[in-house]
DRENNUPA-950263 format. One record per residue: x, y, z of N, C-alpha, C in turn; residue number from 1. Coordinates in Angstrom, 1 decimal. Layout:
residues N
+--------+--------+--------+--------+--------+--------+--------+--------+--------+-----+
:    n_u :    n_v :    n_w :   ca_u :   ca_v :   ca_w :    c_u :    c_v :    c_w :  nr :
+--------+--------+--------+--------+--------+--------+--------+--------+--------+-----+
:      X :      Y :      Z :      X :      Y :      Z :      X :      Y :      Z : NUM :
...
+--------+--------+--------+--------+--------+--------+--------+--------+--------+-----+
end
This chain:
residues 81
+--------+--------+--------+--------+--------+--------+--------+--------+--------+-----+
:    n_u :    n_v :    n_w :   ca_u :   ca_v :   ca_w :    c_u :    c_v :    c_w :  nr :
+--------+--------+--------+--------+--------+--------+--------+--------+--------+-----+
:   20.5 :  -10.8 :   20.7 :   20.3 :   -9.4 :   21.0 :   21.6 :   -8.7 :   21.4 :   1 :
:   22.7 :   -9.3 :   21.2 :   24.0 :   -8.7 :   21.6 :   24.5 :   -7.9 :   20.4 :   2 :
:   23.8 :   -7.7 :   19.4 :   24.3 :   -6.9 :   18.2 :   23.8 :   -5.5 :   18.2 :   3 :
:   23.2 :   -5.0 :   19.2 :   22.8 :   -3.6 :   19.2 :   22.7 :   -3.1 :   20.7 :   4 :
:   22.5 :   -1.8 :   20.8 :   22.5 :   -1.1 :   22.0 :   21.3 :   -0.2 :   22.1 :   5 :
:   20.7 :   -0.1 :   23.3 :   19.6 :    0.8 :   23.5 :   20.1 :    1.9 :   24.5 :   6 :
:   19.7 :    3.1 :   24.2 :   20.1 :    4.3 :   25.0 :   18.9 :    4.9 :   25.6 :   7 :
:   18.9 :    5.3 :   26.8 :   17.9 :    6.2 :   27.4 :   18.5 :    7.5 :   27.5 :   8 :
:   17.9 :    8.5 :   26.9 :   18.6 :    9.8 :   26.9 :   17.6 :   10.9 :   27.5 :   9 :
:   18.1 :   11.6 :   28.4 :   17.3 :   12.7 :   29.0 :   18.0 :   14.0 :   28.5 :  10 :
:   17.3 :   14.8 :   27.8 :   17.8 :   16.1 :   27.4 :   17.5 :   17.2 :   28.5 :  11 :
:   18.4 :   18.1 :   28.7 :   18.2 :   19.1 :   29.7 :   18.5 :   20.5 :   29.0 :  12 :
:   17.6 :   21.0 :   28.2 :   17.9 :   22.3 :   27.5 :   18.0 :   23.4 :   28.5 :  13 :
:   17.4 :   23.4 :   29.6 :   17.5 :   24.4 :   30.6 :   18.9 :   24.6 :   31.1 :  14 :
:   19.5 :   23.4 :   31.4 :   20.9 :   23.4 :   31.8 :   21.8 :   24.0 :   30.7 :  15 :
:   21.6 :   23.5 :   29.5 :   22.5 :   23.9 :   28.4 :   22.3 :   25.4 :   28.2 :  16 :
:   21.1 :   25.9 :   28.4 :   20.9 :   27.4 :   28.2 :   21.7 :   28.2 :   29.2 :  17 :
:   22.1 :   27.6 :   30.3 :   22.8 :   28.3 :   31.4 :   24.3 :   28.2 :   31.2 :  18 :
:   24.8 :   27.4 :   30.2 :   26.2 :   27.3 :   30.0 :   26.8 :   28.7 :   29.5 :  19 :
:   27.9 :   29.0 :   30.0 :   28.6 :   30.3 :   29.6 :   29.1 :   30.1 :   28.1 :  20 :
:   29.4 :   31.2 :   27.5 :   29.9 :   31.1 :   26.1 :   31.2 :   30.3 :   26.1 :  21 :
:   32.0 :   30.4 :   27.1 :   33.3 :   29.7 :   27.1 :   33.0 :   28.2 :   27.2 :  22 :
:   32.0 :   27.8 :   28.1 :   31.7 :   26.4 :   28.2 :   31.1 :   25.8 :   27.0 :  23 :
:   30.3 :   26.5 :   26.3 :   29.7 :   26.1 :   25.0 :   30.9 :   25.8 :   24.0 :  24 :
:   31.8 :   26.8 :   23.9 :   32.9 :   26.6 :   22.9 :   33.8 :   25.5 :   23.3 :  25 :
:   34.0 :   25.3 :   24.6 :   34.9 :   24.2 :   25.1 :   34.3 :   22.8 :   24.8 :  26 :
:   33.0 :   22.7 :   25.0 :   32.3 :   21.5 :   24.7 :   32.3 :   21.2 :   23.3 :  27 :
:   32.0 :   22.2 :   22.4 :   32.0 :   22.0 :   21.0 :   33.3 :   21.6 :   20.5 :  28 :
:   34.4 :   22.3 :   21.0 :   35.7 :   22.0 :   20.5 :   36.3 :   20.7 :   21.0 :  29 :
:   35.6 :   20.0 :   22.0 :   36.0 :   18.7 :   22.3 :   35.6 :   17.7 :   21.2 :  30 :
:   34.6 :   18.1 :   20.4 :   34.1 :   17.2 :   19.3 :   34.6 :   17.7 :   18.0 :  31 :
:   34.7 :   19.0 :   17.8 :   35.1 :   19.5 :   16.5 :   36.1 :   20.7 :   16.7 :  32 :
:   36.8 :   21.0 :   15.6 :   37.8 :   22.1 :   15.7 :   37.1 :   23.5 :   15.8 :  33 :
:   35.9 :   23.6 :   15.2 :   35.2 :   24.9 :   15.2 :   35.6 :   25.7 :   14.0 :  34 :
:   34.9 :   26.8 :   13.8 :   35.1 :   27.7 :   12.7 :   36.5 :   28.4 :   12.9 :  35 :
:   37.1 :   28.8 :   11.8 :   38.4 :   29.4 :   12.0 :   38.4 :   30.6 :   13.0 :  36 :
:   37.4 :   31.4 :   13.0 :   37.3 :   32.5 :   13.9 :   37.3 :   32.1 :   15.3 :  37 :
:   36.6 :   30.9 :   15.6 :   36.5 :   30.3 :   16.9 :   37.9 :   29.8 :   17.3 :  38 :
:   38.6 :   29.2 :   16.4 :   39.9 :   28.7 :   16.7 :   40.8 :   29.9 :   17.1 :  39 :
:   40.7 :   31.0 :   16.3 :   41.5 :   32.2 :   16.7 :   41.2 :   32.7 :   18.1 :  40 :
:   39.9 :   32.8 :   18.4 :   39.4 :   33.2 :   19.7 :   39.9 :   32.3 :   20.8 :  41 :
:   39.8 :   31.0 :   20.6 :   40.3 :   30.0 :   21.6 :   41.8 :   30.1 :   21.7 :  42 :
:   42.5 :   30.5 :   20.7 :   43.9 :   30.6 :   20.8 :   44.4 :   31.9 :   21.5 :  43 :
:   43.5 :   32.7 :   21.9 :   43.8 :   33.9 :   22.6 :   44.2 :   35.1 :   21.7 :  44 :
:   43.9 :   35.0 :   20.4 :   44.2 :   36.1 :   19.5 :   43.3 :   37.3 :   19.8 :  45 :
:   43.8 :   38.5 :   19.5 :   43.0 :   39.7 :   19.6 :   42.0 :   39.7 :   18.4 :  46 :
:   40.8 :   40.1 :   18.7 :   39.8 :   40.1 :   17.6 :   39.2 :   41.5 :   17.6 :  47 :
:   38.7 :   41.9 :   16.4 :   37.9 :   43.1 :   16.3 :   36.5 :   42.9 :   16.8 :  48 :
:   35.8 :   44.0 :   17.1 :   34.4 :   43.9 :   17.6 :   33.5 :   43.0 :   16.6 :  49 :
:   33.7 :   43.2 :   15.4 :   32.9 :   42.4 :   14.4 :   33.3 :   40.9 :   14.5 :  50 :
:   34.5 :   40.6 :   14.7 :   35.0 :   39.2 :   14.9 :   34.4 :   38.6 :   16.1 :  51 :
:   34.3 :   39.4 :   17.2 :   33.7 :   38.9 :   18.5 :   32.2 :   38.6 :   18.2 :  52 :
:   31.6 :   39.5 :   17.4 :   30.2 :   39.2 :   17.1 :   30.0 :   37.9 :   16.3 :  53 :
:   31.0 :   37.6 :   15.4 :   31.0 :   36.4 :   14.7 :   31.2 :   35.2 :   15.6 :  54 :
:   32.0 :   35.3 :   16.6 :   32.2 :   34.2 :   17.6 :   30.9 :   34.0 :   18.4 :  55 :
:   30.2 :   35.1 :   18.7 :   29.0 :   34.9 :   19.4 :   27.9 :   34.2 :   18.6 :  56 :
:   27.9 :   34.5 :   17.3 :   26.9 :   33.9 :   16.4 :   27.3 :   32.4 :   16.3 :  57 :
:   28.6 :   32.0 :   16.2 :   29.0 :   30.6 :   16.2 :   28.6 :   29.9 :   17.5 :  58 :
:   28.9 :   30.6 :   18.6 :   28.6 :   30.0 :   19.9 :   27.1 :   29.7 :   20.0 :  59 :
:   26.2 :   30.6 :   19.6 :   24.8 :   30.3 :   19.7 :   24.4 :   29.2 :   18.8 :  60 :
:   25.0 :   29.1 :   17.7 :   24.7 :   28.0 :   16.8 :   25.2 :   26.7 :   17.4 :  61 :
:   26.4 :   26.7 :   18.0 :   26.9 :   25.5 :   18.7 :   26.0 :   25.1 :   19.8 :  62 :
:   25.5 :   26.1 :   20.6 :   24.7 :   25.8 :   21.8 :   23.4 :   25.1 :   21.3 :  63 :
:   22.8 :   25.6 :   20.2 :   21.6 :   24.9 :   19.7 :   21.8 :   23.5 :   19.2 :  64 :
:   22.9 :   23.3 :   18.6 :   23.3 :   22.0 :   18.1 :   23.5 :   21.0 :   19.3 :  65 :
:   24.2 :   21.5 :   20.3 :   24.5 :   20.7 :   21.4 :   23.2 :   20.3 :   22.2 :  66 :
:   22.2 :   21.1 :   22.1 :   21.0 :   20.9 :   22.8 :   20.1 :   19.9 :   22.1 :  67 :
:   20.3 :   19.7 :   20.8 :   19.4 :   18.8 :   20.0 :   19.8 :   17.4 :   20.2 :  68 :
:   18.8 :   16.6 :   19.8 :   19.0 :   15.1 :   19.8 :   19.6 :   14.7 :   18.5 :  69 :
:   20.8 :   15.3 :   18.1 :   21.5 :   14.9 :   17.0 :   22.6 :   14.0 :   17.4 :  70 :
:   23.4 :   13.6 :   16.4 :   24.6 :   12.7 :   16.8 :   25.5 :   13.5 :   17.7 :  71 :
:   25.7 :   14.8 :   17.5 :   26.5 :   15.6 :   18.3 :   26.0 :   15.6 :   19.8 :  72 :
:   24.7 :   15.8 :   19.9 :   24.1 :   15.8 :   21.2 :   24.3 :   14.5 :   22.0 :  73 :
:   24.1 :   13.4 :   21.2 :   24.3 :   12.1 :   21.8 :   25.7 :   11.8 :   22.3 :  74 :
:   26.7 :   12.2 :   21.5 :   28.1 :   12.0 :   21.8 :   28.3 :   12.8 :   23.1 :  75 :
:   27.8 :   14.0 :   23.2 :   28.1 :   14.9 :   24.3 :   27.5 :   14.3 :   25.6 :  76 :
:   26.3 :   13.7 :   25.4 :   25.6 :   13.2 :   26.6 :   26.3 :   11.9 :   27.1 :  77 :
:   26.8 :   11.1 :   26.2 :   27.5 :    9.9 :   26.6 :   28.9 :   10.3 :   27.3 :  78 :
:   29.6 :   11.2 :   26.7 :   30.9 :   11.6 :   27.2 :   30.8 :   13.0 :   27.8 :  79 :
:   30.0 :   13.1 :   28.9 :   29.8 :   14.5 :   29.4 :   31.1 :   15.1 :   29.8 :  80 :
:   31.2 :   16.4 :   29.5 :   32.4 :   17.1 :   29.8 :   32.4 :   17.5 :   31.3 :  81 :
+--------+--------+--------+--------+--------+--------+--------+--------+--------+-----+
end
C-alpha cells in the first residue's frame, strides 16, 4: 500500500467567494501565468476600461476554477497560499 496516497479534501467555496480580486489573481498566478491581459494588469500597466472588464472576467473564471475539485483546486489546497 505504499504505492499510492489518499487525500481528504474539504472545499470551502464560501471562503473562496470572499477572496478579493487581487487575491484570486495572486493565487492563480502562483500556478499559471494567466492570460496576457492579466499579466499586463499584474505588471502595473495602465489599462483601458474595456481591458479592466476583461481582467474582471478572467478573475471570475479563475475564482470558479479555484473553487472546483479539479487538479488546480487540489494543488491549491495542498499548497495553500
